C-alpha positions as CSV (number, residue, x, y, z in Angstrom):
1,M,75.8,133.6,79.0
2,K,77.9,131.3,81.3
3,V,81.6,130.7,80.8
4,I,83.0,127.5,82.2
5,I,86.7,126.9,83.2
6,S,88.6,124.2,85.0
7,P,90.1,124.6,88.5
8,A,93.8,124.4,89.2
9,K,95.6,121.7,91.2
10,K,97.6,124.2,93.2
11,M,95.7,126.4,95.7
12,N,96.6,129.1,98.2
13,M,94.8,131.0,100.9
14,D,96.9,134.1,100.8
15,A,94.6,136.5,98.9
16,D,92.5,137.8,101.8
17,F,91.9,141.4,100.4
18,L,88.4,140.4,99.2
19,P,85.9,138.3,101.3
20,S,83.8,135.4,100.1
21,R,80.3,136.3,99.2
22,N,78.4,133.0,99.1
23,A,78.6,129.3,100.0
24,P,78.9,126.9,97.1
25,V,75.6,125.7,95.8
26,Y,76.4,122.1,96.4
27,L,78.1,122.4,99.7
28,E,76.2,119.5,101.3
29,K,77.4,117.1,98.5
30,A,81.0,118.5,99.0
31,Q,80.6,117.8,102.8
32,K,79.8,114.1,102.0
33,L,82.8,113.9,99.8
34,K,84.9,115.4,102.6
35,E,83.7,112.8,105.1
36,Y,84.5,110.0,102.7
37,L,88.0,111.3,102.0
38,Q,88.6,111.8,105.7
39,S,87.9,108.1,106.2
40,L,90.7,107.0,103.8
41,T,94.1,106.0,105.1
42,Y,97.1,108.0,103.9
43,E,98.0,105.3,101.4
44,E,94.5,105.1,100.1
45,L,94.3,108.9,99.6
46,K,97.7,109.0,97.9
47,K,96.6,106.3,95.4
48,L,93.3,108.1,94.7
49,L,95.1,111.4,94.1
50,S,97.9,109.8,92.1
51,C,100.5,112.1,93.5
52,N,103.9,112.1,95.3
53,D,104.4,111.9,99.1
54,E,104.7,115.6,99.6
55,I,101.4,116.4,98.0
56,A,99.7,113.4,99.6
57,R,100.8,114.4,103.1
58,L,99.7,118.0,102.5
59,N,96.2,116.9,101.4
60,Y,95.9,114.1,103.9
61,E,96.3,116.8,106.6
62,R,94.0,119.1,104.8
63,Y,91.2,116.6,104.7
64,Q,91.7,115.5,108.3
65,T,91.2,119.0,109.6
66,M,89.0,120.4,106.9
67,D,86.1,122.7,107.9
68,L,84.0,123.8,104.9
69,C,82.1,126.4,106.8
70,G,85.1,127.9,108.6
71,Y,87.7,130.3,107.1
72,T,87.3,130.4,103.3
73,N,88.6,132.5,100.4
74,P,86.9,133.4,97.2
75,A,87.4,130.6,94.6
76,I,88.7,132.9,91.9
77,L,91.5,134.0,94.2
78,S,92.3,130.6,95.6
79,F,93.3,128.6,92.4
80,D,96.9,129.2,91.3
81,G,97.5,127.5,88.0
82,I,98.8,129.0,84.6
83,Q,95.3,129.9,83.5
84,Y,94.7,131.9,86.7
85,K,98.0,133.7,86.5
86,Y,97.2,134.9,83.0
87,M,93.6,135.9,84.1
88,A,95.3,137.8,87.0
89,P,92.2,138.4,89.0
90,Q,94.3,139.9,91.8
91,V,94.5,143.1,89.7
92,F,91.0,143.2,88.4
93,E,89.0,146.3,88.6
94,Y,85.7,146.0,90.6
95,D,83.6,146.0,87.4
96,Y,85.5,143.0,86.2
97,F,84.7,141.1,89.4
98,N,81.1,141.9,89.0
99,Y,81.2,140.6,85.4
100,I,82.8,137.3,86.3
101,E,80.5,136.8,89.3
102,D,77.6,137.0,86.8
103,H,79.1,135.0,84.0
104,L,82.1,132.8,85.1
105,R,81.7,129.3,86.6
106,I,84.6,127.1,87.8
107,L,83.9,123.4,87.6
108,S,85.3,121.3,90.4
109,G,85.6,117.6,91.3
110,F,85.1,118.5,95.0
111,Y,82.5,121.3,94.9
112,G,80.8,120.5,91.6
113,I,80.5,124.1,90.4
114,L,81.6,127.4,91.9
115,K,80.9,131.1,91.4
116,P,84.0,133.2,91.6
117,F,83.2,134.5,95.1
118,D,82.0,131.3,96.6
119,G,84.0,130.5,99.7
120,V,86.3,127.5,99.4
121,V,89.1,125.8,101.3
122,P,92.2,124.2,99.7
123,Y,91.6,120.7,98.4
124,R,92.9,118.3,95.8
125,L,90.5,116.1,93.9
126,E,90.5,116.0,90.1
127,M,87.3,115.2,88.3
128,Q,88.8,112.1,86.8
129,A,90.0,110.6,90.1
130,K,89.1,107.0,90.4
131,L,86.8,107.5,93.4
132,K,84.4,104.7,93.9
133,T,82.0,104.5,96.9
134,D,78.7,102.7,97.7
135,C,76.8,105.7,96.2
136,C,78.8,106.3,93.0
137,H,81.1,104.7,90.4
138,N,83.2,107.9,89.9
139,L,82.9,111.6,90.3
140,Y,81.0,112.0,87.0
141,N,78.4,109.6,88.4
142,Y,78.5,111.5,91.8
143,W,77.7,114.9,90.2
144,K,75.4,113.5,87.5
145,D,73.6,116.5,85.9
146,D,73.9,118.8,88.9
147,I,76.5,121.0,87.2
148,Y,74.6,121.2,84.0
149,R,71.3,122.1,85.8
150,D,72.9,124.9,87.7
151,L,74.6,126.3,84.6
152,T,71.4,126.3,82.6
153,R,69.0,127.4,85.3
154,N,68.8,131.0,83.8
155,D,70.9,130.7,80.7
156,T,70.9,128.9,77.4
157,T,74.4,129.9,76.2
158,I,77.6,128.3,77.5
159,L,81.1,129.2,76.4
160,N,83.4,126.3,77.2
161,L,87.0,127.3,78.2
162,A,87.4,124.1,80.3
163,S,89.5,121.0,79.7
164,A,87.8,117.9,78.4
165,E,88.1,116.3,81.9
166,Y,85.7,118.9,83.2
167,S,83.6,119.9,80.2
168,K,82.4,116.4,79.8
169,T,80.3,116.9,83.0
170,V,78.3,119.3,80.9
171,E,78.4,117.9,77.4
172,K,76.8,114.6,78.4
173,Y,73.6,116.4,79.2
174,L,73.3,119.1,76.5
175,T,69.9,119.7,75.0
176,A,69.0,121.2,71.6
177,N,67.9,124.5,73.2
178,V,71.4,125.2,74.7
179,N,73.9,127.1,72.6
180,Y,77.2,125.4,73.6
181,V,80.4,126.9,72.1
182,T,84.0,125.7,72.7
183,C,87.0,127.9,72.2
184,K,90.1,126.1,70.7
185,F,93.6,127.7,70.8
186,G,96.4,126.2,68.7
187,E,99.0,126.5,66.1
188,Q,98.5,125.8,62.4
189,I,100.6,122.8,61.4
190,G,100.2,121.1,58.1
191,G,96.7,122.4,57.5
192,K,95.5,121.4,61.0
193,V,95.2,123.3,64.2
194,I,97.2,121.6,67.0
195,E,96.7,122.6,70.6
196,K,99.7,122.8,73.0
197,G,98.8,122.5,76.7
198,V,100.6,125.5,78.2
199,Y,99.6,127.9,75.5
200,V,96.0,126.7,75.8
201,K,95.9,127.4,79.5
202,M,97.5,130.8,79.0
203,A,94.9,131.7,76.3
204,R,92.0,130.6,78.4
205,G,93.0,132.9,81.2
206,E,93.6,135.8,78.8
207,M,90.2,135.1,77.3
208,V,88.4,135.5,80.6
209,R,90.3,138.7,81.3
210,F,89.4,140.0,77.8
211,M,85.7,139.2,78.3
212,A,85.7,140.9,81.7
213,E,87.5,144.0,80.5
214,N,85.1,144.4,77.6
215,A,82.0,143.3,79.5
216,I,81.2,140.9,76.6
217,E,77.6,139.7,76.4
218,D,77.4,138.5,72.8
219,L,79.3,135.5,71.6
220,A,80.2,137.2,68.3
221,E,82.3,139.7,70.2
222,I,84.6,136.9,71.4
223,K,86.0,136.6,67.9
224,E,87.8,139.9,68.4
225,F,90.1,138.3,70.9
226,N,93.7,138.8,69.7
227,R,96.0,138.3,72.7
228,L,99.2,136.2,73.1
229,G,99.4,136.2,69.3
230,F,96.1,134.4,68.8
231,V,93.6,135.5,66.2
232,Y,90.2,134.0,65.3
233,K,90.2,131.9,62.1
234,D,86.8,131.5,60.5
235,E,88.0,128.8,58.1
236,F,88.7,126.4,61.0
237,S,85.6,127.4,63.1
238,D,81.9,126.6,63.0
239,N,78.8,127.4,65.1
240,N,80.0,125.2,68.0
241,T,83.7,125.8,67.9
242,F,85.6,129.1,67.7
243,V,89.2,128.4,66.7
244,F,92.0,130.9,67.5
245,V,95.4,130.3,65.8
246,K,98.7,131.5,67.2
247,I,100.3,133.7,64.5
248,S,104.1,133.6,64.3
249,R,106.0,136.8,64.6
250,T,107.1,136.5,61.0
251,N,103.5,136.2,59.8
252,R,102.5,139.2,61.9
253,I,105.3,141.3,60.3
254,F,104.5,140.4,56.7
255,H,100.7,140.0,56.8
């Protein structure tokens, strides 16, 4: 089983207590992207990244001096968004690291796909960025089925904890022999389950931690997840979507 998650926009290089183990599988393609991004002017890069001046300046300097084979940090310790804070890999036990190295994959607009201990450098490039070159119309076209092929090389089960921006790089290429299940986290409102961004990111991070702590190998075991007030609801779920509903404190007391 492979578990896919999104990267975070914010990155750091402070977590140096564990070394990188591998180079990203598509490092050569990332190198070509780097060279293209280095060729952009500051204004062109800012427009591509759709960000403010502070972020644009930081990333313009990053790309101008970037060395993908120099000093790197493990990917799982480099991303710094809400999902990663709730996953809290900085306090993982070593068994948990071994589990995620086998099962977890981080999808990336810049690197394509990353194992947790692949060595990375800080970058900013969202998968939906309007990057258009002589060789591609956008990043989805640039990566084509590379990400999917790597995911399914030795597995036929994928658990999707990624946002739609990233999971579509996989879903476009799904074949009948692959068991693809998406986890949905939301609140029940008027008979429907409504997702709210921050809670979804929190739950995705907690789900990865839950799976690592329990060394989960069977999709059915995921239904036991009950953190942050979320519980599995069979009535909203099907074979391809596992729905977890956030139970209010009142409901937990009386039910």
